LUMLO-715504 format. One line per field, with one value per residue: x, y, z of N, C-alpha, C in turn; residue in one letter. Coordinates in pm, 1 decimal. Layout:
N
nu	(X, ...)
nv	(Y, ...)
nw	(Z, ...)
cau	(X, ...)
cav	(Y, ...)
caw	(Z, ...)
cu	(X, ...)
cv	(Y, ...)
cw	(Z, ...)
resn	(A, ...)
! end
This chain:
226
nu	(-2142.4, -1999.2, -1838.6, -1626.0, -1552.6, -1235.7, -1041.2, -716.2, -442.8, -244.6, -172.5, -158.0, -173.5, -278.1, -75.2, -117.4, -360.0, -572.2, -462.5, -395.7, -412.8, -280.8, -193.6, -130.7, 14.9, -30.4, 179.4, 240.3, 221.5, -50.3, -388.1, -466.2, -225.9, -126.2, -321.7, -295.6, -44.0, -93.0, -253.7, -99.4, 51.9, 327.1, 434.3, 402.1, 289.5, 32.4, -278.3, -539.5, -742.1, -809.4, -829.8, -966.3, -912.6, -1156.2, -1311.1, -1398.3, -1399.4, -1203.4, -1201.3, -942.5, -807.5, -937.8, -1009.6, -962.5, -730.2, -369.6, -239.8, 11.0, 162.8, 317.8, 590.7, 932.5, 905.5, 804.1, 628.0, 557.5, 664.1, 582.4, 684.5, 597.3, 415.0, 237.8, 83.2, -55.3, -216.5, -452.4, -428.2, -441.8, -440.2, -404.3, -488.5, -245.7, 4.1, 239.5, 564.2, 751.1, 630.1, 488.7, 361.2, 58.6, -221.0, -474.0, -783.4, -1103.4, -1324.3, -1203.0, -1089.0, -1326.7, -1418.6, -1219.1, -1244.0, -1495.9, -1430.3, -1196.9, -1310.5, -1498.2, -1335.0, -1175.7, -1370.0, -1473.2, -1254.5, -1164.9, -954.3, -703.8, -655.6, -386.0, -270.8, -334.9, -179.9, 74.6, 254.4, 512.4, 549.9, 583.6, 794.5, 1028.3, 1284.9, 1263.3, 1028.5, 792.4, 526.3, 178.5, 252.3, 324.0, 110.3, -115.8, -433.3, -428.9, -550.5, -819.9, -901.0, -832.0, -1008.5, -1235.0, -1177.0, -1024.4, -758.1, -450.8, -437.8, -229.4, -59.0, -139.0, -202.8, -125.3, 148.5, 467.0, 805.6, 1023.4, 1295.5, 1466.6, 1772.4, 1898.2, 1936.2, 1772.3, 1524.9, 1504.2, 1490.2, 1241.5, 1085.4, 1113.8, 988.9, 730.8, 668.5, 811.6, 1061.4, 1386.2, 1632.5, 1750.2, 1828.7, 1787.9, 1599.1, 1389.8, 1319.0, 1238.9, 1017.5, 845.5, 808.1, 688.7, 446.7, 339.4, 418.6, 390.7, 448.2, 709.7, 969.8, 1259.2, 1433.1, 1555.9, 1576.0, 1381.8, 1244.0, 965.9, 916.8, 996.7, 809.8, 564.2, 591.5, 619.2, 362.3, 210.3, 285.2, 201.1, -47.3, -398.3, -707.3, -1002.7)
nv	(-436.3, -682.2, -987.0, -1226.8, -1563.7, -1711.3, -1929.2, -1943.8, -2166.7, -2081.5, -2012.8, -1980.6, -2027.4, -1748.2, -1556.3, -1330.8, -1079.3, -909.2, -596.8, -424.0, -301.0, -378.9, -239.9, -328.1, -319.8, -540.0, -565.4, -700.3, -793.8, -841.6, -905.6, -1176.6, -1319.6, -1231.0, -1326.6, -1600.8, -1643.7, -1578.6, -1786.4, -2008.2, -2294.1, -2330.8, -2075.6, -1961.1, -1724.2, -1491.2, -1314.4, -1160.3, -1043.3, -953.6, -688.3, -611.6, -416.2, -341.8, -326.7, -562.1, -775.0, -1019.2, -1284.0, -1437.1, -1554.6, -1648.0, -1410.2, -1501.1, -1639.9, -1634.0, -1468.8, -1461.7, -1206.6, -986.7, -1037.3, -994.4, -755.1, -455.0, -269.6, -23.6, -163.7, -421.0, -722.3, -954.5, -898.1, -1019.1, -1181.7, -992.0, -851.1, -763.9, -831.4, -662.2, -697.4, -492.6, -468.8, -369.7, -287.7, -188.9, -37.8, -172.4, -272.7, -77.1, 135.3, 287.8, 519.8, 435.9, 299.3, 469.3, 303.7, 89.8, 197.0, 272.8, 29.4, -53.4, 125.0, 72.5, -188.5, -161.8, 0.3, -172.5, -379.8, -232.0, -138.6, -378.6, -490.5, -289.0, -113.1, 134.5, 447.9, 504.9, 262.0, 167.7, 99.1, 118.1, -130.0, -38.7, 117.2, -61.9, -214.2, -56.7, -75.2, -262.1, -241.7, -64.1, -31.4, 56.8, 269.2, 603.6, 696.2, 601.1, 681.8, 799.7, 1011.4, 995.4, 786.6, 895.5, 1112.1, 983.7, 892.7, 663.1, 634.6, 797.1, 1145.2, 1345.7, 1594.2, 1939.1, 2187.6, 2458.9, 2399.8, 2348.1, 2386.9, 2189.2, 2196.7, 1976.5, 1786.9, 1566.1, 1318.2, 1349.5, 1366.7, 1103.9, 960.5, 1052.3, 953.9, 682.7, 663.2, 722.7, 492.8, 362.7, 134.1, 224.0, 134.5, 124.7, 419.3, 620.4, 492.3, 472.0, 741.1, 796.3, 623.1, 744.9, 990.9, 900.6, 818.7, 1042.7, 1276.3, 1267.4, 1406.9, 1485.7, 1292.4, 1233.7, 1149.1, 1329.2, 1498.9, 1763.8, 2090.4, 2071.8, 1794.3, 1751.7, 1914.3, 1797.4, 1541.7, 1609.9, 1716.9, 1485.9, 1341.2, 1492.2, 1515.9, 1519.6, 1700.3, 1519.3)
nw	(-424.9, -616.1, -573.4, -705.5, -653.8, -668.8, -600.2, -455.0, -397.7, -233.9, 68.8, 430.4, 789.4, 986.0, 1209.8, 1350.1, 1446.1, 1205.7, 1106.1, 909.1, 568.5, 258.6, -44.4, -378.7, -712.2, -991.6, -1174.9, -1412.2, -1763.7, -1838.8, -1715.3, -1709.4, -1703.5, -1458.8, -1282.1, -1324.5, -1212.4, -943.7, -874.5, -901.6, -767.4, -778.9, -793.9, -544.0, -444.6, -351.8, -297.8, -107.0, -252.6, -595.1, -818.9, -1118.9, -1422.8, -1527.9, -1306.3, -1193.8, -912.7, -765.1, -535.1, -380.0, -161.8, 147.1, 400.8, 653.9, 645.6, 591.6, 333.2, 69.6, -1.6, 73.8, 116.8, 228.5, 462.9, 644.4, 887.7, 1114.4, 1337.8, 1285.0, 1149.8, 1030.7, 802.5, 628.5, 797.4, 940.1, 769.9, 505.3, 169.4, -139.9, -478.9, -754.5, -1082.5, -1304.8, -1537.5, -1431.5, -1350.0, -1501.4, -1730.5, -1869.5, -1712.0, -1612.6, -1568.8, -1324.8, -1412.6, -1383.3, -1323.3, -1205.5, -968.5, -854.9, -772.8, -598.1, -383.0, -228.2, -154.5, 4.5, 203.1, 319.9, 423.5, 600.0, 783.2, 890.6, 1023.6, 1184.0, 1110.3, 1122.0, 945.6, 898.1, 865.7, 620.2, 342.3, 82.2, -113.1, -153.4, 70.0, 279.4, 199.4, 109.7, -1.6, -197.6, -353.1, -566.8, -594.3, -512.9, -671.1, -806.6, -954.7, -840.9, -707.2, -422.9, -290.0, -352.8, -192.9, 53.3, 79.9, 155.2, 400.6, 400.3, 381.6, 474.4, 412.7, 196.3, 357.4, 317.4, 418.1, 637.4, 668.7, 818.7, 825.3, 1006.0, 1000.8, 1036.5, 1046.2, 786.6, 905.5, 1125.6, 996.2, 897.5, 1136.4, 1223.7, 1015.2, 1052.6, 1299.0, 1215.9, 1075.1, 872.3, 737.4, 751.6, 672.8, 419.3, 328.6, 123.6, -40.6, 137.5, 171.2, -92.1, -109.8, 74.7, -55.3, -293.5, -198.0, -56.4, -186.0, -481.1, -715.4, -726.3, -709.1, -585.6, -392.6, -228.6, 74.3, 152.4, 242.3, 203.1, 221.3, 488.4, 623.0, 553.5, 668.4, 940.1, 984.2, 947.0, 1168.1, 1384.3, 1642.9, 1578.1, 1620.5, 1695.7)
cau	(-2015.0, -2000.5, -1706.5, -1622.6, -1456.1, -1135.9, -952.6, -574.3, -394.6, -126.7, -203.2, -136.9, -243.9, -236.2, -16.3, -151.7, -489.1, -564.1, -455.3, -344.1, -447.0, -168.1, -233.3, -25.9, -24.5, 12.4, 311.9, 257.6, 166.1, -196.4, -458.5, -467.2, -95.3, -116.7, -408.8, -232.9, 65.1, -150.0, -320.1, -4.5, 121.3, 471.9, 474.6, 402.7, 244.7, -113.6, -335.6, -678.2, -830.3, -753.0, -927.4, -934.8, -926.6, -1298.0, -1378.0, -1432.5, -1323.0, -1188.3, -1156.9, -844.7, -779.2, -1027.4, -941.3, -925.8, -597.4, -253.9, -197.3, 155.6, 171.9, 403.5, 732.2, 1006.8, 847.1, 800.1, 549.7, 522.7, 703.8, 536.2, 770.5, 516.9, 304.5, 137.0, -8.0, -130.2, -275.4, -528.7, -358.6, -523.6, -365.7, -478.7, -429.5, -177.4, 131.3, 348.5, 673.8, 830.7, 557.2, 405.8, 279.5, -43.7, -321.3, -572.9, -914.0, -1202.7, -1409.5, -1121.1, -1083.3, -1463.2, -1432.0, -1123.2, -1289.1, -1584.7, -1361.2, -1114.5, -1400.3, -1557.3, -1230.3, -1139.5, -1476.2, -1487.3, -1138.4, -1130.0, -819.3, -680.6, -614.1, -240.8, -229.2, -373.2, -50.7, 117.7, 364.5, 637.4, 562.3, 627.3, 917.7, 1079.3, 1408.2, 1237.0, 904.4, 747.4, 381.1, 108.3, 315.4, 289.3, -15.7, -231.8, -504.0, -448.1, -640.0, -958.7, -926.7, -820.6, -1131.0, -1336.2, -1115.7, -976.0, -612.0, -406.0, -416.3, -102.4, -84.2, -120.1, -238.8, -54.2, 273.7, 574.8, 931.6, 1092.2, 1439.7, 1544.5, 1879.1, 1854.8, 1930.6, 1650.9, 1410.7, 1497.8, 1438.9, 1097.5, 1025.2, 1108.2, 883.0, 602.7, 638.3, 892.8, 1193.5, 1477.4, 1765.6, 1798.0, 1781.2, 1734.8, 1478.1, 1284.4, 1275.5, 1166.1, 887.4, 764.2, 770.5, 595.2, 316.2, 286.0, 450.8, 421.8, 487.4, 855.6, 1030.2, 1401.4, 1512.9, 1620.7, 1496.4, 1372.4, 1151.6, 830.3, 913.0, 1000.9, 684.7, 457.1, 610.2, 583.9, 216.7, 156.0, 318.8, 134.9, -185.6, -504.9, -835.3, -1097.3)
cav	(-486.2, -824.4, -1048.7, -1359.2, -1654.4, -1768.9, -1967.2, -1972.9, -2261.5, -2025.3, -1946.4, -2059.6, -1974.2, -1619.0, -1553.4, -1202.5, -1026.4, -817.2, -455.8, -349.4, -332.6, -347.7, -228.3, -360.1, -344.0, -674.7, -553.1, -796.3, -735.5, -848.2, -958.6, -1322.7, -1365.5, -1202.9, -1419.5, -1732.0, -1649.1, -1577.3, -1915.2, -2116.6, -2346.1, -2316.6, -1935.6, -1934.2, -1588.4, -1477.9, -1200.0, -1190.8, -996.0, -893.0, -598.2, -593.6, -278.7, -312.3, -320.2, -693.9, -809.9, -1162.3, -1326.7, -1544.3, -1618.4, -1601.9, -1320.5, -1576.3, -1697.8, -1550.4, -1473.2, -1441.9, -1091.4, -878.3, -1071.0, -935.5, -621.5, -400.8, -147.6, 11.3, -269.2, -552.9, -782.7, -1053.0, -817.9, -1110.1, -1227.2, -880.3, -767.3, -809.7, -785.4, -637.7, -678.6, -409.2, -496.9, -259.6, -345.4, -144.6, 37.9, -254.5, -311.5, 30.6, 190.0, 379.9, 554.6, 334.0, 342.8, 511.6, 192.2, 6.3, 263.4, 267.4, -101.0, -59.1, 206.4, -0.1, -306.1, -114.9, 48.7, -288.3, -446.5, -138.8, -136.0, -508.5, -520.4, -173.2, -73.5, 278.2, 499.1, 499.9, 124.9, 134.4, 137.8, 55.4, -225.5, 37.2, 168.8, -168.0, -273.3, 51.6, -110.8, -359.6, -227.8, 69.0, -33.1, 74.3, 371.5, 744.9, 726.0, 552.2, 798.9, 790.7, 1116.5, 947.6, 709.5, 983.9, 1191.7, 896.9, 848.5, 526.9, 644.2, 928.3, 1241.8, 1417.4, 1725.8, 2054.8, 2312.3, 2498.0, 2325.0, 2418.9, 2313.9, 2180.3, 2209.0, 1861.7, 1734.5, 1445.7, 1210.5, 1373.1, 1327.5, 957.9, 916.7, 1079.8, 862.9, 552.9, 674.6, 717.5, 354.0, 305.9, 75.2, 322.3, 76.1, 183.0, 553.6, 689.2, 423.6, 507.6, 877.2, 784.2, 562.3, 849.0, 1086.6, 835.5, 810.6, 1169.7, 1385.4, 1191.2, 1490.6, 1504.1, 1177.4, 1247.8, 1096.1, 1438.7, 1552.3, 1909.8, 2149.5, 2019.5, 1659.7, 1764.0, 1973.1, 1698.0, 1437.2, 1667.4, 1724.6, 1350.7, 1293.8, 1570.6, 1472.9, 1603.8, 1691.3, 1422.4)
caw	(-474.8, -647.4, -562.8, -765.6, -591.1, -758.7, -489.4, -470.4, -297.1, -167.6, 195.1, 551.0, 906.0, 1041.2, 1342.7, 1409.5, 1401.7, 1092.4, 1145.2, 795.7, 430.1, 171.2, -183.9, -474.9, -850.3, -1031.8, -1234.2, -1520.9, -1886.2, -1849.2, -1598.4, -1710.6, -1657.0, -1314.8, -1210.7, -1331.0, -1114.4, -808.8, -851.5, -926.8, -648.2, -795.0, -774.7, -399.9, -413.1, -354.9, -227.0, -71.0, -359.8, -714.8, -880.6, -1260.5, -1471.4, -1550.5, -1177.0, -1139.3, -792.9, -743.7, -402.8, -401.9, -33.5, 253.0, 495.1, 774.6, 626.9, 560.5, 192.8, 53.8, -90.8, 122.7, 116.9, 338.8, 475.9, 781.9, 908.8, 1252.6, 1429.9, 1239.6, 1049.1, 957.6, 748.7, 571.7, 902.4, 997.2, 666.4, 390.3, 51.0, -259.6, -603.6, -847.6, -1213.3, -1372.4, -1581.6, -1346.3, -1408.5, -1593.7, -1851.4, -1924.0, -1603.0, -1662.2, -1467.4, -1288.8, -1465.0, -1284.3, -1280.2, -1116.6, -838.3, -800.9, -707.3, -487.3, -269.0, -136.4, -102.1, 116.4, 309.0, 386.4, 501.9, 708.4, 883.9, 957.2, 1108.2, 1265.6, 1069.7, 1116.6, 813.8, 885.6, 834.6, 482.3, 286.4, -41.1, -102.1, -143.0, 206.7, 371.0, 145.4, 25.3, -70.7, -303.7, -428.4, -609.2, -617.1, -640.0, -752.0, -794.5, -1023.5, -765.1, -653.2, -278.5, -239.9, -365.7, -71.0, 170.0, 91.5, 217.5, 525.8, 379.1, 379.9, 520.8, 304.9, 194.0, 417.9, 229.1, 485.3, 760.8, 675.9, 887.0, 813.7, 1135.9, 976.7, 1081.3, 961.4, 715.9, 1004.9, 1203.5, 912.1, 892.7, 1266.4, 1223.0, 919.0, 1120.4, 1400.2, 1145.6, 1042.7, 764.6, 751.5, 691.9, 659.2, 294.5, 359.0, 7.0, -84.7, 232.5, 135.6, -218.6, -80.8, 136.9, -159.8, -385.7, -131.3, -5.9, -277.6, -602.7, -828.7, -725.4, -641.7, -614.6, -282.8, -156.0, 185.1, 144.8, 338.1, 183.9, 280.1, 634.6, 671.2, 538.9, 768.7, 1070.1, 991.6, 963.7, 1303.8, 1486.8, 1673.8, 1523.1, 1693.3, 1635.6)
cu	(-2023.5, -1858.6, -1715.2, -1516.3, -1364.9, -1021.1, -808.8, -532.7, -284.5, -163.9, -162.9, -205.1, -188.8, -176.5, -53.8, -292.1, -469.7, -566.0, -411.6, -414.0, -327.6, -216.3, -112.0, -77.4, 31.6, 148.4, 343.0, 186.3, 14.4, -255.6, -453.7, -335.4, -78.1, -201.0, -349.1, -121.8, 10.9, -218.6, -224.6, 61.8, 272.7, 518.8, 484.2, 378.4, 92.4, -151.8, -476.8, -774.0, -746.4, -862.6, -884.3, -960.5, -1071.7, -1379.1, -1420.1, -1340.8, -1322.4, -1140.7, -1068.4, -814.9, -875.5, -949.3, -902.0, -780.9, -493.9, -215.9, -50.8, 181.8, 278.5, 552.0, 801.5, 965.9, 837.0, 708.4, 515.2, 546.8, 663.7, 628.8, 699.5, 392.5, 197.5, 35.4, -101.9, -212.7, -369.8, -462.0, -450.9, -431.0, -454.6, -413.0, -375.5, -41.8, 252.2, 463.1, 751.4, 762.9, 463.1, 308.0, 182.4, -142.2, -421.0, -710.5, -1012.8, -1285.3, -1333.6, -1115.3, -1221.4, -1493.1, -1338.4, -1178.3, -1386.6, -1521.1, -1275.2, -1202.3, -1459.0, -1455.7, -1193.0, -1241.8, -1483.1, -1374.6, -1097.3, -989.9, -809.4, -629.6, -463.1, -187.0, -287.8, -261.9, -27.8, 231.9, 498.2, 657.5, 621.0, 754.9, 986.3, 1205.1, 1382.7, 1125.3, 869.7, 595.5, 300.9, 154.3, 254.3, 160.3, -137.5, -300.8, -533.8, -547.8, -787.0, -996.9, -926.7, -946.6, -1242.8, -1286.4, -1072.3, -823.6, -575.3, -390.1, -273.9, -125.8, -52.8, -142.0, -156.4, 75.8, 384.0, 700.7, 1001.1, 1244.3, 1519.6, 1665.6, 1824.5, 1844.1, 1805.9, 1526.0, 1395.2, 1449.1, 1287.3, 1024.0, 1012.6, 999.0, 744.2, 566.8, 729.3, 1017.1, 1290.4, 1617.7, 1829.7, 1744.1, 1719.7, 1604.7, 1361.1, 1229.6, 1193.4, 1027.2, 793.4, 717.3, 668.1, 454.3, 257.7, 324.8, 487.5, 465.1, 637.7, 918.4, 1178.4, 1491.4, 1584.3, 1526.3, 1497.7, 1266.2, 1010.3, 816.3, 909.4, 867.8, 569.4, 469.3, 577.5, 432.2, 153.3, 179.6, 243.9, -4.9, -285.5, -629.4, -930.4, -1226.2)
cv	(-637.0, -878.1, -1191.4, -1443.4, -1715.4, -1819.0, -1997.5, -2073.9, -2204.8, -1944.8, -2037.5, -1988.6, -1837.5, -1638.0, -1427.1, -1162.7, -925.9, -672.7, -366.4, -390.8, -289.5, -351.0, -248.0, -330.8, -479.3, -672.5, -657.4, -744.1, -738.2, -916.6, -1111.4, -1379.9, -1345.0, -1301.3, -1559.5, -1748.0, -1655.1, -1708.6, -2033.4, -2165.0, -2327.3, -2173.9, -1898.3, -1787.1, -1585.3, -1345.2, -1240.0, -1153.2, -948.0, -811.0, -572.1, -449.5, -242.1, -308.9, -454.0, -726.9, -961.7, -1186.6, -1449.4, -1623.3, -1561.2, -1517.5, -1388.7, -1624.2, -1593.3, -1570.9, -1431.8, -1328.7, -990.5, -908.7, -1015.6, -789.6, -583.0, -279.9, -134.4, -104.4, -409.1, -602.7, -893.5, -981.8, -907.3, -1154.2, -1116.8, -804.1, -842.9, -748.7, -774.3, -611.9, -604.3, -422.7, -368.4, -315.8, -299.1, -80.5, -41.5, -276.0, -202.9, 86.3, 294.9, 412.6, 440.9, 381.4, 375.9, 394.7, 95.8, 66.9, 265.2, 132.7, -113.5, 11.0, 131.5, -126.3, -268.0, -69.7, -67.6, -358.8, -360.1, -142.3, -267.8, -537.9, -402.5, -121.1, 79.0, 322.4, 488.9, 362.6, 75.9, 189.5, 70.5, -41.3, -152.6, 96.2, 63.4, -237.6, -171.5, 15.9, -198.9, -320.7, -81.9, 78.8, 5.9, 194.4, 509.4, 782.4, 675.7, 669.4, 787.3, 894.1, 1076.7, 862.8, 800.8, 1067.9, 1114.2, 837.1, 702.0, 522.2, 780.7, 1021.7, 1294.9, 1557.8, 1839.4, 2188.4, 2332.3, 2420.6, 2411.6, 2332.9, 2309.6, 2190.2, 2097.7, 1842.5, 1612.9, 1327.7, 1225.4, 1336.0, 1176.3, 900.7, 937.1, 985.3, 722.8, 552.8, 665.9, 575.1, 285.8, 233.1, 168.0, 266.4, 113.6, 325.7, 623.2, 624.3, 455.4, 647.5, 872.5, 724.5, 664.1, 949.8, 1025.7, 833.2, 949.1, 1292.5, 1326.7, 1275.8, 1516.7, 1394.0, 1177.7, 1194.4, 1201.4, 1491.1, 1704.2, 1959.3, 2097.2, 1880.5, 1667.4, 1814.7, 1873.3, 1589.0, 1488.7, 1672.0, 1587.5, 1297.2, 1369.2, 1515.5, 1571.8, 1593.1, 1596.8, 1492.0)
cw	(-494.4, -645.3, -614.8, -697.4, -697.3, -670.3, -532.1, -363.4, -208.6, -43.5, 309.6, 667.2, 946.3, 1180.6, 1419.7, 1366.5, 1287.5, 1143.1, 1029.7, 666.5, 345.7, 26.0, -274.8, -615.5, -892.1, -1100.3, -1339.4, -1645.4, -1896.5, -1727.0, -1593.3, -1660.7, -1507.7, -1235.0, -1210.8, -1229.5, -972.0, -773.3, -862.1, -798.0, -656.6, -763.7, -627.5, -366.8, -422.6, -291.7, -189.6, -183.8, -478.2, -779.8, -1024.7, -1304.1, -1499.3, -1421.9, -1120.4, -1022.6, -777.0, -601.3, -419.5, -274.6, 70.0, 354.2, 625.6, 768.0, 586.1, 413.9, 184.1, -45.6, -51.4, 111.9, 240.5, 351.1, 623.5, 783.1, 1055.8, 1350.1, 1387.9, 1129.8, 971.0, 904.1, 687.1, 676.2, 948.9, 894.3, 574.2, 267.4, -69.2, -377.7, -703.2, -984.8, -1276.7, -1414.3, -1501.9, -1423.0, -1512.9, -1728.4, -1904.7, -1822.9, -1656.9, -1550.7, -1445.8, -1335.8, -1352.6, -1233.2, -1188.6, -976.5, -772.8, -737.1, -587.1, -364.1, -178.3, -78.9, 18.3, 233.0, 388.7, 475.9, 622.5, 820.5, 961.1, 1054.0, 1196.1, 1237.4, 1064.1, 980.1, 792.0, 854.7, 702.9, 395.0, 151.7, -16.6, -87.2, -3.9, 300.2, 324.3, 54.5, -51.9, -192.9, -398.5, -459.3, -616.4, -492.0, -721.4, -741.5, -866.4, -947.1, -695.3, -503.2, -227.2, -253.2, -245.3, 50.8, 189.8, 160.3, 348.6, 517.8, 366.9, 434.4, 401.6, 308.2, 249.1, 321.0, 300.4, 611.1, 777.9, 736.4, 880.9, 949.8, 1124.2, 1043.1, 990.6, 885.6, 812.1, 1091.8, 1126.3, 910.5, 1025.8, 1274.0, 1128.5, 977.9, 1227.4, 1335.7, 1104.4, 944.0, 815.1, 679.5, 675.0, 525.6, 290.8, 238.0, -40.4, 9.5, 202.0, 6.5, -195.6, -17.2, 31.6, -255.5, -327.6, -102.4, -89.6, -413.7, -721.4, -833.4, -641.5, -674.8, -503.2, -200.8, -47.6, 176.3, 243.5, 325.6, 243.7, 432.1, 688.4, 661.8, 645.4, 908.4, 1086.9, 1012.1, 1105.0, 1412.6, 1515.6, 1617.2, 1609.6, 1621.7, 1596.3)
resn	(M, T, I, T, D, C, P, S, P, N, F, D, E, R, M, L, P, V, S, M, I, V, L, H, Y, T, G, M, P, D, A, D, G, A, L, G, R, L, L, S, P, E, A, K, V, S, A, H, Y, M, V, K, E, D, G, E, V, L, S, L, V, D, E, E, F, R, A, W, H, A, G, K, S, Y, W, R, G, I, T, D, V, N, S, A, S, V, G, I, E, I, V, N, P, G, H, E, F, G, Y, R, P, F, P, D, Q, Q, I, A, A, V, I, P, L, V, A, D, I, K, A, R, H, G, I, G, R, G, N, I, V, G, H, S, D, I, A, P, A, R, K, E, D, P, G, E, L, F, P, W, E, A, L, A, R, R, R, L, A, L, P, S, P, T, R, D, L, M, D, P, Y, W, T, D, A, G, F, L, L, A, L, E, R, F, G, Y, D, V, S, D, Q, M, K, A, V, I, A, F, Q, R, R, F, R, P, D, Q, I, D, G, I, V, D, G, E, C, R, A, K, L, L, S, L, L, L, P, R, P, Q)
! end
């Protein structure tokens, strides 16, 4: 994997050890515009890496430092996600500018990058998340077209459960309690359900808690044999 240095001035000191990887899409019409924003002192945003559609990987902020990619966010008790995470921006115009599938060569670059970061920092699969997972009320990226299963097959993300599913028949309030226990901020209840669906059931994103959602979440919460 070849990584090109392209330093951004937008960073500060970490307050927490790295325990997460957060995946984003750039959400801008083209890669040059996205890169310009990530390098602009006025924009005050950055990430540790950016992956172009042709698979080129740019290093923007050294992992030693805190990049500014997560904004107001929360995951599993962590509120300063920027301090606890490595952020990866994946070039894609996003829902606003013509959301499209991620090219194979781009994902072929994302996979070893995530694997390397995960191994070096000892990050668990449950802490490799999308921006929409940590900020469900505000964000949709990397979105329902991101191939999480390609990462899950390599133990680089949690898979969406499909086998031996059992509906626990929780009430909607019970589902939200379980979703919060799993890691989500559920203060905006419908957006939290949508974020869960976008990540674990991307073929039907309607914000409605049904038996499939309950069964998948139960499976994700249950301990598994190692």
